[in-house]
N, C-alpha and C positions, 0 to 999 in steps of 0.2 A: 662298460664305457658310459660314463655319466653324461647325460644330456642336459645342458643348461639352457633354459628358455625363459624369456620374460613374458609379460602378458601381451606382447605384440601379437595381434590376431592374424597370423600368417599360416596358411596351409603349406605343408611341405617342410616346415621346420620340425622334423621328426627324425631322429636317428634311424638308420636304415631298418625299414620293415623287413622282418625275416622272410626269406623266400618261402612262399607257400607251397610250391610244387603243384603239379597237376593232379586232378582227381581221376580224370579219364578223358578219352576223346569224345565221349558222349556229349552232344550239344543240346540235349533236351531242356536243360535248365538255363541255357545262356541266351535265350531269346532268338530273334531272327538275326542271322549272321549276314553281314555284308563285307566284301573283301576290302573295300575302302569306306570308312565311315563318312557320312556326308559332311562336306565342308560348310558348316552352318555359319551364318553371319550373326555375330553377337547383337549388333544393332541393325534392325531392319530398315530404319529410316535413313534416307540418303542425306549426306551432309551437303548443305548449300555452299557454293563458292562464296568467298568474301566479296563485299561490295568493292567497286572500283577504287573508292576512296580509302579502303582499308585493305592493305596488302601486306603479306609477310615480307620481312627483310630478306635481302639476298645475302645469306650467311651460310657458309659451308663448314659444318662441324669438323674438327680435326680428329676423325675416327678412321681407323684402318680396318682391322678384321672384325670389329664390332659393328661396322656400318651395314646398312641395308644392301648397298651395292656389292660389297665384298662377300657378304653372306649369300646373296643370290648367285654370285659368280661361282660359288662352290657347290651349288645344287646340281646333281647329275642330270643329264638329258639323254634322250634316246633310249636305247636298250637298258642303260644302267639306271634309269629313273625309278624303277620299281625295286631296286636292290637296296635294302636298308643297311645302314652302317657305313656307307661310303664317305659321307661328310664327316662323320665322327672320327673315322680313321685318319683323316687329313690333319687332325688337331691333337694327335697323341702326345707330341712333344709340348711341354708347357703346362702339364697338369700337376707336376710334382715340384715341391719346393726344394731347391738345391743350394740355398744360400747358407750363411753362417749359422752355426749352432753353438757358438762359444759361450753363451750365457744361459742360465737356467730357463729364462723365458723363451729364448730362441729354440733351445733343445725341446722344450715342452710343446711349443707351437709346431715345430717341424715334425715331431713324432705323430701328433694328432692329425695334422694336415695330410701327411703322406699316407697314413693308414686309411683315412677317410676317402682320399682320392682313389685308392685302389678299390675300396669297397663300392664306391659309386660306379667305377668303371665295370666292375664285375656285374653289378645289378643291371646296368644297361645291356650288357651282353646276354645275361640270363633272361631278361624280359623279351629280347628278340627271339631267343631259343623257345621260350614258352609261346610267344605269339605265333611263330611260324609252325609250331607243332599243334596248335589248337585251331588251325584253319579248318573250319567245318565244311567248307565247300566240297572237299574230297573226303567224305566220311568213311569211305571204304578202305583207303590206304592207312596202314598202321606203321609205315616205315618212318623212323625218326629222322628229322632233319637236324644234323649236329650243330651245336653252337660254336662260335668262334670268338676269340678275344685277342686282337692284335696286341703284341707286347713290345715294349722297349727291350733292348738287349740286357739291360741291367735293372729291369722293372722291380723285381723282388727286393733287390738291395736298396733301391730308392724308396720303396713303399714301407719297409719294415726294419726296425732296429734289431729285432731278435730272431733267432733261427726257428723258433716254434711257429711264429706268424708266417715266415717264409714257407715253411713246410706245408702248413694248412692252405696257404694261398696257391701253391703249386698243385696241391691235391684238388682244389676247387676247379682250377683251370683245366686240369686233366679230365675231371668228371664232365665238365661242360662239353668237351669235345668227344666224349666216348659213351656216355650213358644213354640208355633208352628213355624215351619220354613215357615213363610209367611211374605210378605213385611211389613204389618202393625205392626207386633210384633217385627221383627228384627230392623226396623227403630226406634221403641220406645226404644229398647235396645241401639241402637247407640246414640240416643239423651241423654240418661242417662249417657252413657260413656263420651260423650262430656261435659256434665255438670260437671262430676267428674274431668275430665282433667283440666277444667278451674276454679275450686275452688281456690281462692288465697291462697298463702302460708302464714303461720303465721310468718315466719322468713324472713328477707331480704336476697336477693341474696348475696352469698359470693364473687361474681365478678360483679362489676357494669358495666353498658353499656359503660361508658367512659373508664374504664380499659380494657374492651374487645376490644374496637376499637384501643386503643393504642398498645396492644400486637399483634393484627392482622397485624398492619403495620410493625412490626418487626419479624413476625412469622418465616419466612424462615431463617433469620439471627440467631434467637435464636434456631432454630431447626437444625442447620447446623451439619451434620454428619461427616464432614471432621475433626472436632475437635477431634474425637475419632478414626476414621479410615482415615488416611491421603490420601489414594488412592481411597476414596469412589466414586468420580466422575467417575473414570475409570471403577470401578466395576459396577456402575449403567449403564453406557452407553453400556456396553456389553449386558446387558439383555434388553435394550430398542431398540436395532437395529431392523429395520423392517424385515430383512431377518435373524433373530436370528436362530442360529443352536442349537437346544435343546440338541443334543448329546454333543456338545462342552461345553455348559453351565453345563451339568451334570458332565463332567470331571473336569471342573474348580471349581466345588463345593468342590472337595477334598482338595485343599489348603485352601479354606475358612474354612472348618471344622477344619483343623489343627490350623489355626489362632484363631478360636473360643476357642478351648480347651486351648490354650496357653495364651489367653488374660487375663490380670489382671483386666482391667477396665470393670465394669458391663455395662456401656454404650456401649463400644466396642463390648461386647458379644451380646447385643441387636441388634446393627447395623449389625453385621456379621451373626447372626441367620436369620434376615429378608432377607438378601441377599442370604444366603444358600438356603432358601426356594424358592426364586424367580429363583434360578439357577437349581432347580429340585433335590436338595439333598433329598434322599429317606426317611429320618427319621425326617423331619423338624418339625412335630407336637410335637415330644418328646422334641426337643431342645427349641421350643417356650414355651412349657409347663413348662420346667425346669425354665425358666426365670420368668414365671408368679408365680410359687410357691416359688421362691427364697426368697422373702421378701424384697430384696433391691429395692431402687428407681432408676428409670431412666425415663427421659421425654419420652422415646420411648416405654414405656410399653403399652400405649394405642394402638399404632400401632402393637405391638407384639400380644396383645389380639385380635385385628381385624384379623390379619393374622392367628392366631391359630384357632379362631372360624370358619372362612370360610374354612380353610383347613380340620379341623376336620369334619365339616359337609359334605363337598364334598367327602372326602376320606374314612370316616368311616361310617357315617350315611346315606349318599346318597344325590343325587341331584333331586330326584323325588318329585313331588307335594305330593306324598303319603309317603315320607320318614319320619322317626322319626326325629323331630327337638327338641332336649333336651335343651330348653332355660334355665331351672333351672340349668342344668350342666354348661352352658355357663355363667350364672349369678353368680354361685359359684366362677368361675374363675375371672369374672369381679370384684367381691367384693374384692378378694385378691389384684388385681391391684389397685382398689380404695383405699384400706387401705395403700398401699405404697405411693400413692399420698398424702393422708391425713397426714401421719406421716411426709412427706417431707414439706408440707405446714405449719404444726405446728411449725417446726423448721425454716422455711423460709417463713414467712407470706407475704412478698412482692413479691414472685414468682408468678406473674400473668399468666405466660405461663403454669405453673403447674395447676393453677386454671382453666384456659380455657380448658386444656386437660381433667381435671377431670369432668368439666361440660359436655363436649362432651361424655365422657365415661358414665356418668349418663343417657344421653338422646339418646344414640345410640339405635335404635329400634331393634326389633327382626328380624330374618331372616324369610321372609314371603313366604308362599306357593303361587304359581301361578296356573292358571287353565290349563286344557287340557294337551298338550304336554310340557308346559313351565316350569315344575319342580318347584324348589324353588330357592331362591336368591343366593345359593352357586354355581349354574350352571355357568360355565365360570370363577370361582373364580381364578383359576391359572393364566388365561390370565389377568384378571383385576388387580390382585395383582402385576403382573410383569410389567404392562404397564400403569396403571392409578392411583393407590393410592399413596398418600403421596409424590407426585413429585413436586419439585419446579417449578414455572411457566416457567422458562427459562431452557429447556433441549433439 
């Protein structure tokens, strides 16, 4: 499965890392274990409230399941709070593309999207299996805690065009629920996963290697945000400063919000929302979610989704290695973005930039859990989004 990638410096745009499997239950090499990694604050400085003369507009973004309120409402409480996977299971429907496949492009997109969706779902379940079985608090017990993967009734048919893939996928799910957490068996599962990843597609790529190389050469020219926000470079440089003043950025997010609300261009709204978030605007998740659910197309929607997912994970679900990581929820939003790209490409079949961004959207991996104190990949997201992602080479 070829992975297409531009020079966009984004962690996580890697086609599925092969399942490594456990080496043992011995924790001697894993450092000090804590059952819940500390919920560290990315920025230790408190944000000052804006001056009385500078207040945010009363504006309610039109976001439903991508909003802070709705995501928080889905977080389990009480006895269920410590059970991982409950939020993820609520969003099983909506991960797979079930639309038309009547053109070569649509057939190609559908095959790649649906296979990738299953692989991500399996990786989420396997990581929970591994995390729960590598809990070193109880180093005496060697009893395996079985993995689970809630399935749709027609999941294998949705995910794969050919019977070989379906057979391998069923074998993987069966192993997850039956194997012991020992190297021999987890390595066998990893081998089958690798075999499934590498089964050739029945349909040709909707973006050739030649087309990919050509669009990469022009990427930053084509992705130029100053076309929609004329002072974008000035806005960008303020949040890239080494001695950035977070309180000042927070205050400066007020006029950015006003410009967002007043903007008529959807592209401008995307650019401004991304910058509002990097400036520390307090409700950025809702604004990014509004853009994801809007239905209109922008080349910047892939970046919007990346920012929304990382911020939703860090701010709502947590940065711990034991936090809930609702990949199905994130993939429901990912599919909305993908459909916007698909509609645009159907109307503009020569837009290879859109195809490249869509390919990256398909193959952007899950947010992974790390071990011991190291939390999950959303840790440090605010810093990375402000200083490292989607930046032209010359800044």
